[in-house]
N, C-alpha and C positions, 0 to 999 in steps of 0.2 A: 521742375525738381529741380535743383541745384546735388551737383561730386559730393555735399560730406552726406547729403541727404538722404542721398543711395548707399552711400557704405555706412551709415548712420543702420539704414534699415536693414539689409544685410546681411550687417555682425548681430541683430534683434535676433532679426528669420533665423542664422547660425546656433546664439545661441540656445535657442527656444527647438531648436532641431536637435540638439545637445543633450538639454536636456528628458526632453521624449525618449530619445534614444538611452539613454539612464531609468529616466523613468521604467524601459518598457525591460531592460535586460534587468533590474531586479523584482520586477512580477512575476519575470518568467523561472527568477531568481526561489521566490516567493510558491511556484504552484511548483516546482519539482522539488522541491526542500517538502511540501505538505505528503504532493502523489506519493512519495517515500514512505515516510511517517505515514502517511495512511495505507498501507502495501502489506508492512508489518506491523501497522495491528491486525487486518485484518489477517494475516497467515497467525499468526500468536494466537487469534479466539480463533478462527479453527481451526486450530489444535488444542485447542484449549477443549471448541465443544465436544472436540471428534471421542477425547482421552476422558472429558467426565460421560459420556451415551455410549461409553467402549466400542466404539462406532471401532478403533482403535485400542489395543489392547496397550492400558497407561505400565505397565508391570514393564512394556519392551520399548514402548516410544513414549513413558509419564514425559510428563505437561509441564507445558512454563510455570503455572503455581508454585508449583514438586522444586523449580531450575532455581526458580528464583527462591526460596526456601535453603534451597540446597545454599545455594553464593551466598544469604543473609549468613547462617549459619557459619561458611568458612570463614566469612568476615568479620564476624563477632569473639568468634568461640579460636579458632583456628583450625588445622585439619590436622591426624594422624601424627604426620610427619614435621607441623612447624605452623605460625605463623604464616596467612597466603601471601600476603605481602611477599612473603621468604622465599616459596615457593616460585611466584611469580616474577619475581629479580630472578631465584638461579633460573633459568629457562631464558628468561630472556637477557642474563649474562653471556651463558650461552651463548645465545641466538648472535647476541652483538659479537663477539669476539669472533666469529666463525665468519663473521657476513663480512668484517672488517678487514683480517686477513682475505675471506676467499675474490677481496674487491681487489686490496689491494695486488692480490695475486692473478689475478684473472686481465688488470687493465697493467703489470705491468707486462708481463707472457704477449698482452695481445698486443696490445700497440711496436712490441718487439717485435713479435714474429710479422705485423703487420709494412712496420720498417724495411723489410732484411727481408728478402723468397729466397733467399737458399735457404735461409735459419727457419721456414715455414714450411722447404722444399722437403727441408728431412723430417721436423717433428711434425708434421701434421696427418702420417698417419695414424701414427702413435698418436693422439690428440683424439685423433676420431674413430680412434677402436676403444681408451678413453673411454671415453662420452657417451661407448653405446651400451658402457652397464650400465643393469640396473646400479642404479649408487649408493637406494637403502640398501642392496643383502651388504653392505660392504661396515655397516653400521656391530653387525656379531663382531666384527674380524675389526670391527678399533673398538667393540668396551676387551676384547682376552690380551688387546695391543693394550691399553689403554685404562684397566682395569671402570671402577665404577665410576667413580672424580667423573668433572664437565671435560676433560680435557678430552676423552671418546666421543661429548656428545658436542665435542668442539668443531672435533676434526670430522664428523657427521656433515657439520653445516658450512664447513671449507669443500668441500669435497661437493656440495650442492651447488653452492651460489661459482665459482672458477667459473663452470662453463655459459653459462649463459652470457657472467661480467668479458669473457673472454673474447667468444663472438663475435662480440658487442661492438668492444674495444675492437679486434683485429682485421673486420667488417669497417668501422672508423672511421680507420686509420690506414684501410686501403682505399675509401672513395675520399677520398682530400683532393681540392682542386690541385693540377698535374700546373695549369699555371702560377697559379699562388706560392708555390712553392719551385719548381721551374726559378717567378720573380724571387722568390727571396733567395735564391743563391749564385742571380744577376747580382743579387746589391752587397753578395755575401757571408752572407746565412753559414756558415755552417753547417755540420748537421743531426749537431747536440742543438742550435739554434732552432734549427729549420724542425727538428720534435717539439721540442718543446714551447718553442711561441708558433705554431705554425697546427702540425697533426695535431696534439694533444687542443688547443681549440674547441677545433674544429671535429672534433672527436670526444669530444663530452657532451653533445643531446645524445647521441649512443648509447654512451657508459650509464646515462642519465637512464634512457626510457630502461635498459637494462635492471637499474635498483631498486626501481620496484620490485619487480619478479621478484628480481633474487632475496632479498628480504623476510620475505612467505619462504623461498626454502631456505633458509635459514632458520628460520621454526621449524619448520617442517621435522629439517634436517636435529636439532634439537630437542623437537617433542620425542619424538624412534627413535633416538638414541635414552632415549631419557625410559619410555617406552619399556623398551627391551635388561635397559637393569639399569638404575642410581639410587641414591640413597634422599633426595629434592627437586623436585621439578612440578609443573605442570603435566608433563608424562607422567609420571610417576601419579599421579595423582589420578587420570584415566584408567593408569595400569592397578589400578586400586579399587579403585568403584566399580567398573568392570568383575574384578576379580571377587566384589561382593554384590555383582551383581545388583546394584546402586544405578539406574539409565542413571538419576538425574540428574547425580553426579560425572558421568558420560559427559553429558550433555552441556554443563553449568560449565565443564574447562573448558568442553568446546565454543560457550560463548569467552570464557573470562578471553581466550586463542585469540578470537577473532574481533575483540576489543582494541587490543594488544597494537595488531595486524595494522587492523586501525585508523591509529594512531600514529603509526610509523609509518603508514603510507600518506597522509596527510605534510607531515610534519618532510619530508621525502618535497612531495609537489611542493611545498610551501619554497623550501631552499633550489627546488629548478622556477620556480615565479622569480625567484627573484634572483637568481643567479643571468636568467636567460628572461631581462628583461625587456633587453633592448627587439626578442624575435618575434616578427606582429601574429596578430592575433591568431588564430589555425580557422579554419573557414568554414560558418556558422555555430562558430561560439559564441557569438554575439544577434543572439534567433532570439 
C-alpha cells in the first residue's frame, strides 16, 4: 500500500471518528433535554393531580393550571399596579443596575486588595465583618434612607452582589502565576501594565464564576426590597398576592422570576463561552 493511500485512509478514519463523536454528543444533548422536559412534566402533572384530588390543600398550594391562568390574566389584563411587562422591567432594571454597580465595585476593590497586600491587611477584617452581617436585614434600613423608589432596591442588590464578586476577584488576583508576573517585570512592564495586561485577564475566569451567582443575588435584593415596600415590581405582586391569600399569584410571580433568571444565566453562559473559546473543554463535558 502506497503512502498516499495510507494517508487518505487515515484521513477518512479521522473524519468518521469526528462525525461519530459529534453524533454521540448531539444524541446526548437530545437525551438530556428530553429527560429535563420529562422531569418537569412529571412534577407539574403530579402537583396538579395531588391538588385536584385534595391530597394537598389547593388553597395553600394552588395548582399549575391556576398558576397558568394567573399568568395569562396578568399578560392579557395587566395587574393592579399596571401592565405585567412594566412590573418585570421595573424589577429587572433595579436588579441590573444593582448588579452592574456591585460587580464593578467588587472587581475594582478585589483586584486592588489582591495586588496591594498592605491594603488587604488593613481592610480585610472590616470586609469580613460586613460579609458576616445578614445583608437581607439591611433592606428595611435602605427603605428608610432612600424611600419607596428604586434606589432602596438597587442598594439591596448592590450589597448582595458585591461580596461574592469581591472575594472571587481578590482570589483571582492572588492566584496569578508569579512567574508570569516576574517575566512581565523583567520585560519592563509597570505596575499598571501588569495589573491590566496580566492580573485582570488571569482573574477573569474567577470573576465570571461569581457573575452567574451574583445576578441571582441581585434579583433577590430587588425582590426583597419590593416586598418590604414599593410602588411597582414583581416583589410587590408577591406581597399583594400574599395579602389577598392568592397562592396562585405568589407562585406565578415566582415562575416569572425563574424565567428571567434562566434567561440571564443563559446570556452569561453564552458570553463566557465567547470570551473563553481558547479554554479546553472540561473533563466529562464531551461524554
